[in-house]
Structure formats: C-alpha cells, structure tokens
N, C-alpha and C positions, 0 to 999 in steps of 0.2 A: 864259251859257246852261246850262240844266239838262240833266240826262240824257235825260229825255224829248224835250226840244227837239234834241238831238243826233242822237237816234235818228229822229225825224221827218225831220231834214235828210238823214241818210244814206240813208233809205227813199226820198225824193222825188227825190234825186240819182240813186239806183240805178235807179229806174223809168224816169227820163228816158233814162238811159245805154241800158238794155236795149231800151226802145221804139225809140229812134234807130237803134241797130244792127239790130234786128229789120225796121224799115221798109226799111233800106237793103240787107240782105244776106238776108233769109228770104223766099222767094216768098210763103208764105201771109201773113204780115203786110204784104208790099208791095202786095198785092193788097186786103186786108181794111182796113188802115189809111189808104189813099189819101186818104179824105175827113176824116180825124180831124184835130184841130188839131194843130199842131206840138207836140212833146214839151216843148218850153221853157214852153209855156203850160199845161201838164197839172200841176196841183198834186196833193198827196197827198189832199186833201179831193174833188178833181173827178175822180181817176182813175177810181173805181168807177162813176160816172154816164156817163162818156165811152167807157170802154173795154168792149167786149162780153165776155161770159164764153164761154170756149173749153170744149166738152163733150169727154169722153174718146172719143166714138164719131167725131168730126171729126179728132181726133187720129190715131186708128188708120186711118181710111179715106184720110187724106192725109197719112200721115207723112212721105213724102219731101219735102213741101213745107215742113216745118218746120226742114228742115236748112240751115245756112248755107252761102252760096256762097263765102264767105271761108274758106280753109283755111290757116292759118299754122303749124299743128302737126300732130302725130301724133293720129289720130281713133281712139276706142275705141268699140265698139257693146256696148251692155249688154242683153240680153234679159230681160224680165220674166217671172215664171213662168207668168202667164196662167191664173190659177187659175179662171177662168170659161170657159176654153176658148179664149180669144182673146188670145195673147200680144201684146207690144209690144215694139219695139227702139227704144232711145234711144241717139242719137249724142251724144259729148261728147269733149273734148279731156282730154289728160293732166293738164293743169293744173286742169280743173275736178274731176277725181276726186281730186288732192290736195287742193284745197279742202274737198271732202266729208268726206275723212278727217279733215282738220284740225279740222272742226267736231264730228266725232264724238269725236275725241281730246279736245276742250275739255269735252265732255259727261262723260267719264269722269274727267277731272281734276277737275272740279267736285264730283265724288263721291269723291274721294280716291284714285283709281287712274290707272294708265297703261296703253296698249296693250301695253306691256313688261313690265308685272307677271306674275308667274305666274298663269295663267288656264286654264279649260278651256271648251271652246266645243261645244254642240250647235245645228248648223244643217241647212240642207238639202243640203250636199254629201255626196255618196256616197263615203266613204273606204274603204269594205270591199265586196267581193263579197256579194250577198244571203245565200248559203249559209255564208259565213264562219262560223267559231266565234270563242271567246275567244282573246286579248283584243279587245275591242270599240273601243279607243281607239287612236290613233296620236300619237307626240310629234313637235311642230314646234318644235325646240330653237332655231331662229333667233328665232322669236317668243316662245318661252317658253310655248308653249299645248299642252294636251292636246286633241287633236280627237277628240270622242266621235260614234260614228254615232248618229243619231236613229232609224235603221231598225231596230234590233236591240234595242231596248228591249222586254223581255217579262219575265213571271213567271220563265222559265227562266234569263234572263242578268242578272237584277237584282244578284245577288250579285258577281258579276264587275264590273260597272259601280261599284258603291259601293266594292269594294276598290282599283279603280284609282283612283278620285277621291280616297280618303282617301290612298293612297300617295303621289299628286301633290301633294295640299293645296294647291289653287288659292287665290290671293288674292281672286278674284272668278270668277264664272260667267257667261259671255255665251251666251244660249240664246233658240230661240223660246220662248214660254210655254207651249205645249202639250207641248213636249219635257221641259223641267225638271219641269213638272207631273206627266207621266207617271212620271218617275223618282222623284218624292216619293211618289205613290200607292203604287207598286210596292214601294218601300223600306218605307213604313208597313206596309204589308199583309203583309209577311215579317219584321217586328220589327228592320229594319235601322236603323243610326244613323250619322250623318255625323260625321267626328272633329271637327278643328277647325273653328270657323265661318268661312266666308269673309268679307271685308269686306263684301261685297255681292253681290247678284245683278243682273245687267243683262240686260233683255228686249227684244226689238223684232221686226219683221217681221209679227207678229199682233196681233190685240187682245188685250190683257191684261185677264182677267176678275177681279172682286173675290175670288170664292171661290178662285181660282188663287193670287192674290198672298197670301191668308191662309195657304193650305196650305204654300206655298213659303216663307214668312218663317218659319212655326213650325217647320218641318223643319230648316232651315239655321241658324236663330237669327240672321239678319241681315235687312236691308231690301233689298227690291226696288226697283230705279229702272228706268222703263221709257223706251223712246225711240221716237218715230214718225219714220219717214222713207220714202222710196220711190225706185225706180231712176230715176224721171224727175227727181229733184233739184230738185224745185220748193218745196220747205219741209220745215222740221223743227221738231218739237214734243218736248220732253224734260224730264224731272224732274231739273233741275240743283239742284246745292247741296243735295243731300238734302231738297228740297221735295216735298211731295205734290202739289201743283199742276203741271201742264206748263206750260212757257214755250215761246211761238212765238219762235224765234230770228230777231230782226229783222236780223240782218245776213247770215242764209241766204236769207230771201225774205220777201215779204209775204203775211200771213195773213188772209182775211175768213172770216166764217162768216154764211152767208146762209139766209134762211128760204125758203119754197116761192115767194113772189113776188120773190125777188131782193134783198130787203131784208136790211140787217144786224140781226141778232137782237140782244137786250137781254141784260145780264149774267144769268146762270142759265137762259137758254134754249139749246135746241139747234139745230143747222143744219148745212148742207152746207159743206164745206171747199172754198174756192177759192184757189188759191195762185199768186203770181207769183215765180219762181225768180230769184236774182240770180248764182248762180255757174257757170251752164251757158249760156253766149251761143252756143254752136255749135248747140243746139237749144233755144232759148228757149221757155219756156212762161209766157204771159201771162194772169193771170185763169183759171187752169185749174181746172176743177171735176173733182177727182179722183175723186169717188164714195165718199167717206168723210164720215162724220158725228161731230160732236163738240159737247159743251156747254161754253159759255163760263162761267168762274167767276163766281159771284155775289159779287163782292167789288170793293173799289177797287182801280183799276190793271188791271182785266179788259181795257182796251182802251187803244191809244195813238191818238188820234184816232179815226178811223173803222176802225181795224183792230185785230184781236184780239191780245191779248198773253199772257193767262193763261187755260189750260183746265183745267176740273175733271174731264173725262171724255172719253176716246176712245171713242165709240160702236162705230165700225167701218164695214164696208161697207154702202153702200145695199142692196145685193142680200142682205145678211145680216139679213133681217128676216123675220118671220111676220106673213101678213095673214090677218085674222080673217074669217068669212063677211060681217061688217058692213063690211068694207073697212078696218078700222084697221090700221095698221102698227106693229108691236111690235119695236124694234130691240135692245134690251138686256135680256136674260132671265137674266143670271147671278144677280140677287138670288134666283130661285126655287130656286137650289143651296144657298142659305146654311143651315147646320145639318143638311143632308141627309147621311147616311152610308151606306155600302155601295155607293157608286157611284165606280169608279176614272176614269170618264170618260164623256162622253155628247155624241152629236150630235143635234140636232133636225133632222129631214128632213120638210119639209113636201111632201106629195105632192098634196094638193088644199086647198081652202079649209076643208075641215071634217074633214082628215085629216092627222095628224102622226105619223110613226115615231120612235120615241125608240131610238137605238142606243146601248146601255149596255154598258159594260166592268164586269162585277161585280168587286166587292171584299169578300171576306168573306162571312159568313152573313146580313148585314144587308140584302143587296142588294134584295130584294123589298118589304121594309117601306120602304127608301130610295127605290125607283122609286114606290111608293104616295104617299109624301110628296110626291116631286116633281112628279107629275102634279096633285095637290091644289093645289100652289103655282102650277103652270103654268095651271090652270084660273082660279085667282083673277085671274090677269092676261090670260088670253085669252078667258075665257068657257066657259059648259058646251056650247057647240054644236060643239066639236071633239073628234073621237074619237082616242084615243091607243092606237098599237100599240106594244109593246116587243119589241126584237129584241136579244139578248144576243150581244155579239161579243168577240173576243179582243183587237181593236185598232180604234182608229177609222181611218176612210178619211182618207188623205193626198193631198194635191196631188202634182203632180210634182216640187214643190221641197221636199217634205217637210213642209208646214204642214198643220195641221187646222183645219179650218171648223167653228165652233160650230153654225152654221146653215146647211143646204142647202136651197135652195128648188127645187123641181121644178115650180113653176106655169109 
C-alpha cells in the first residue's frame, strides 16, 4: 500500500468515526443526520455528495447543539477573537488541545526548530499596560520565549524593541504577519539592523501577504514559514519542510475547496475552504465552511482523491474583499503593493461600491509618490469607477485580539 493509499484509508476511517460519534452524542448531528446512510456505507469519494455543508451562521446560532453530551474528561472553552463583531465559543477537551499543540510542534520540527528553542513572540496577548514605557518585552524562561507587545510598536519605541530582540537573539520569531511587518518597516525607516539572523520566522493567525513576506525575509535574512489554523480546530494548512506550498495536514482533518456551486475546484483554481476536523470530537465540525478562501496548487499531487492536499495561496476571509460597482469581487490585492515605497502599512476601507479610503502609515519622504503609485496599481485591478480617499494615520486599526485586517468592508 502506497503513502497516498494509507492517507485515504486513515481519512475514511476518521470520517466514519467522527460521524458515528456525532450522530450518537451531538444533538445537531443526531437531528440532521437522521436520514443519512450509516457511516459504514460512506466512502471518502461519496462523503461530499452525501453530507451537507455546515455554514458558520448555523454554528453561531446553534452552538450549544454542537457540544457532545458525553463528557469523560475536563472541558476547555476557547473564545475566538470575533473580528467581525460576532465571536464564537469552541468547546474542546484537554486531549484535543494536546493534539492541536502536537500538530503545531510537528510544523515547527519540520522546519528545523522546536517550541523550546529560544524564540520571540508577537501575538494578541496584552502583556503590558497601554501606558507602559520601555522595556516592551517580557521573558518567559520556562518556555525560553521573549514575549513582545504588539500594541506598543511605534516610531518612538522601535529602538527599544530592536535592542531587546538583539540582546535575546532568538532562534526563531513567532508572530502575526502584521506585527512583525510593522517591526520591519519601522526598523528600516530608522536605519536599524537585526543582529544574528534567526533560523526562520513563523507566522500565523492572519493572512500573510506576499509583500509582507518579501520585506520580512529581506530584513531578517531568513525564510518565513506560514501556518493556517483556527480556534475551531477543523483543519490546518502549513508550509512544512521548508516548502513554498502549503500542505493540508491529512491527519488533522479533511480539506475540501469548493466553487460557488459547491463543486470541487480544479488545480490552480480558488474556492471556499470546507473542513472536517478529526481531533476535537467534543465539538465536532463536519464539512464546515469556515469563511476562508484558498487557491489549490496547479501541480501534480494537489489532490488526494477528492480532497485538497497542496495549496499555493491562502487568500483570506470571504468578507475581506473589495466589490466593484460592476459587482466583481476582488480578494487578493497585495500585488498592488509590489515595488511601492514610502508606505509603512495600509488598510483598504470600502465605504461604498464607488468609494475606498486608504489608511496609510507614512514612511519617509516618498509617501506621496508611493500612494500615487499604489492608487494607479489598484485602479488597474479595480477599474476607474472607484474614487480613492487617502487618510494618513500613525498606526492601523487593530481588532480586539491585536490583528490587522488588510481590507475592511463597510458595505
């Protein structure tokens, strides 16, 4: 039996197991799956045509019905950040969390690092009072980690950050893309340099844009490896083994990429992520349309059977798109920033179909020229019928968890 056959066998067994458990113990599935065939009759090939898609609105409105009635161990509740104003609570067991951390550790190990290596972390946790002065980092000696505040990054504080990072000399940095990108832009604008290059930068929790990757890799002199996961623990995509493509971990969950008609996309095409998680049976999510879009790799091995394995690009949230007056949805605008100088950060805020605000963090004296070039690039992609308003800001708007959204839709 080849590796692909073993993966198919494992996924089929996992689907049957999670469906059987859910039908027996989870109220929502007990009701919805009453008329479905026995899970023993469901194959990997027939799964998508038999089992309905679960959307996020249903999960939010009926969340208590997705929790198992069988409670054999301690339960943990994880609250999502709710960046769209509608947070979600996920129930799981301690063993599910352990499995989740084990898969993340595998991702780190595949890129030559471990969670116990000396590291620095920029994330959403608030480790300092908003009015605190330097130092802006705290040491967690047990985990060998320098915890860095994402909320105090500024022109005034950047020297302190770089000095602390250089003194700590992390083997890797784990960060939201926006936080480490802000650090890089501020450091470059002030002529600061990083000392010894880390082995790599690890990013997660936000969409990593290609222009961010270029700047981060250039400043630190090492590669960026990105990982996609979520509090729901329904699936994970990551750049394992120093690869540029993302791999959908087939032992964490099953990944489908569907078009607007609910059909599987072809290699090289983009579509909506639909996930079936294997590690959290306490609140199982089966064929869950999470609201993120990806592009399947245009290469051999992009699929295992009907299910995606290799992903070339994580496009991001379905609501992180610009809609033109003609009704066209444009979801990935980072190529418009390629080669643009003088901009330390930018948010695209759509107030109306024909009106977009660009919130720009100035960087040096080239900002006005950079903004003009950016608008030209955006018009090439969005058309001439949209008016652009520029607002210069000191920092970009963050969500409650410290994330930065590249596109904010007010439609």
